[in-house]
C-alpha positions as CSV (number, residue, x, y, z in Angstrom):
1,H,40.6,28.7,4.7
2,G,42.9,26.7,2.4
3,Q,42.0,23.5,4.5
4,S,38.2,23.9,4.0
5,Q,38.8,24.2,0.3
6,L,41.0,21.0,0.3
7,I,38.0,19.1,2.2
8,M,35.4,20.4,-0.3
9,S,37.5,19.5,-3.3
10,Q,37.9,15.9,-1.9
11,F,34.2,15.8,-1.0
12,N,33.1,16.5,-4.6
13,T,34.9,13.4,-5.9
14,S,33.9,11.3,-2.5
15,L,32.1,8.1,-2.8
16,H,29.7,9.6,0.0
17,R,28.7,12.4,-2.4
18,K,28.5,10.0,-5.5
19,N,26.5,7.2,-3.6
20,W,24.4,9.0,-0.9
21,L,23.5,12.6,-1.9
22,F,20.3,12.9,-4.1
23,R,18.9,15.8,-5.9
24,D,15.4,15.5,-4.2
25,A,12.7,13.3,-2.8
26,N,11.6,12.4,-6.3
27,E,15.1,10.8,-6.9
28,L,14.8,8.7,-3.8
29,N,11.2,7.8,-4.7
30,L,12.4,6.5,-8.2
31,I,15.0,4.5,-6.6
32,R,12.6,2.9,-4.0
33,S,10.1,2.3,-7.0
34,K,12.7,0.4,-9.1
35,L,13.6,-1.7,-6.1
36,N,10.1,-2.5,-5.5
37,E,9.4,-3.3,-9.1
38,E,12.4,-5.8,-9.2
39,A,10.9,-7.5,-5.9
40,K,7.7,-7.8,-7.3
41,K,9.0,-9.8,-10.3
42,R,10.3,-12.2,-7.6
43,G,6.9,-12.6,-5.9
44,S,6.8,-9.5,-3.4
45,T,3.5,-8.2,-2.7
46,L,4.3,-5.1,-0.9
47,S,3.7,-1.6,-2.3
48,V,6.4,1.0,-1.8
49,Q,4.3,2.7,0.9
50,N,4.0,-0.6,2.8
51,E,7.8,-1.2,2.6
52,R,8.3,2.5,4.0
53,K,5.8,1.6,6.8
54,L,7.8,-1.5,7.5
55,I,11.1,0.3,7.4
56,N,9.8,2.8,9.6
57,Y,8.7,0.4,12.2
58,Y,12.1,-1.1,12.4
59,A,13.6,2.4,12.8
60,K,11.5,2.7,15.9
61,R,12.7,-0.6,17.1
62,I,16.1,0.5,16.6
63,E,15.8,3.5,18.5
64,E,14.0,1.6,21.4
65,D,16.7,-1.1,21.3
66,C,19.5,1.5,21.4
67,S,17.8,3.2,24.4
68,K,17.5,-0.2,26.3
69,L,21.3,-0.6,25.5
70,Q,22.0,2.8,26.9
71,C,23.8,3.6,23.4
72,P,24.8,7.3,22.8
73,D,22.9,9.3,20.4
74,K,25.5,8.9,17.7
75,V,24.9,5.1,17.7
76,K,21.2,5.4,17.3
77,A,21.8,7.8,14.4
78,T,24.4,5.8,12.7
79,A,22.0,2.6,13.1
80,L,19.2,4.7,11.5
81,I,21.4,5.9,8.7
82,L,22.5,2.2,8.0
83,L,18.9,1.3,7.9
84,N,17.9,3.9,5.4
85,R,21.1,3.4,3.2
86,L,20.6,-0.3,3.2
87,Y,16.9,-0.1,1.9
88,L,18.0,2.3,-1.0
89,K,20.2,-0.6,-2.2
90,R,18.2,-3.5,-1.1
91,N,14.5,-4.5,-0.9
92,V,12.8,-5.7,2.3
93,F,11.6,-8.6,0.3
94,D,15.1,-9.7,-0.3
95,L,16.5,-8.7,3.0
96,P,13.8,-8.6,5.5
97,P,14.3,-5.9,8.3
98,H,13.4,-8.3,11.1
99,N,16.5,-10.5,10.1
100,I,18.7,-7.5,9.9
101,F,17.9,-4.6,12.5
102,L,20.0,-5.9,15.3
103,T,22.9,-6.2,12.8
104,L,22.6,-2.6,12.3
105,V,22.5,-1.8,15.9
106,Y,25.7,-3.9,16.2
107,L,27.5,-2.4,13.2
108,A,26.6,1.2,14.6
109,C,28.2,0.2,17.9
110,K,31.2,-0.9,16.0
111,V,31.5,2.3,14.0
112,E,31.1,4.6,16.8
113,E,33.3,2.7,19.1
114,Y,30.6,1.7,21.7
115,H,31.8,-1.5,22.5
116,Y,29.3,-4.5,22.4
117,I,29.6,-8.0,21.3
118,A,26.7,-9.5,19.5
119,E,26.1,-11.9,22.6
120,D,25.5,-9.1,24.8
121,I,23.3,-7.2,22.7
122,V,21.0,-10.6,22.5
123,F,21.3,-11.0,26.0
124,R,20.7,-7.5,27.2
125,L,17.6,-7.1,24.8
126,A,16.4,-10.8,25.8
127,S,16.1,-11.2,21.9
128,K,15.2,-14.5,20.3
129,E,17.8,-13.5,17.5
130,K,21.0,-15.6,17.6
131,A,24.2,-13.8,17.9
132,E,25.7,-15.9,15.0
133,N,23.0,-14.4,12.7
134,I,23.9,-10.9,13.8
135,L,27.6,-11.7,12.8
136,K,26.6,-13.5,9.5
137,N,24.4,-10.6,8.5
138,E,27.2,-8.1,9.1
139,I,28.9,-9.0,5.9
140,I,25.6,-8.9,3.8
141,V,24.8,-5.4,5.1
142,L,28.3,-4.2,4.3
143,R,28.3,-5.7,1.0
144,S,24.8,-4.0,0.1
145,I,25.6,-0.4,1.4
146,T,29.1,0.4,0.2
147,T,30.8,-0.1,-2.9
148,L,34.1,-0.3,-1.1
149,Q,32.9,-3.1,1.2
150,R,31.6,-4.9,-1.9
151,T,35.2,-4.9,-3.3
152,L,36.9,-5.6,-0.1
153,F,34.4,-8.8,0.8
154,S,33.9,-10.0,-2.8
155,D,34.4,-13.8,-3.0
C-alpha cells in the first residue's frame, strides 16, 4: 500500500503527467489547431482534419510494417504512441510523416528492446527509405517529443 502511494506521489510531479495527460479532447484539438495555424503562416494548406487523416494513414502504415517485421504488439503500440506524441509537438508541414514513420518503428524497436538495425528494417520492408535517414531523423524525433531529450541533445 505504501509503495503505491509513493508511485502516485512521484507520478503527480512527473514529466509524463505534465506533458502527456490532457483534460479532454478539446485540449488536444486546441493544440492541433495552434500547430496548424503556425504551419499555415509558413505556407501549409492542410486543414486540421486533413492533417489527422494523414497521420491516421501513417498509423496504419506503422501497424502494417510492424506486422511485416513480426514485431510484438508492444513495439507497434510504442510506435503509434510516438507518432501521436510527435504530432502534438510538431506539424506535418514541418515534419512530413512519410519522412519519419520508419524512424518511429526503429525507435519503438529500441525502446522495447526488440533489436533491429535501421538497415534491416529497410531491407525487410523493401523500402526506398535510406537507413541513414532513419538514423538522422531519430534525433529530430527525440528532440521533438521529450523535454528531457531536448535538454540532452541540445547543440
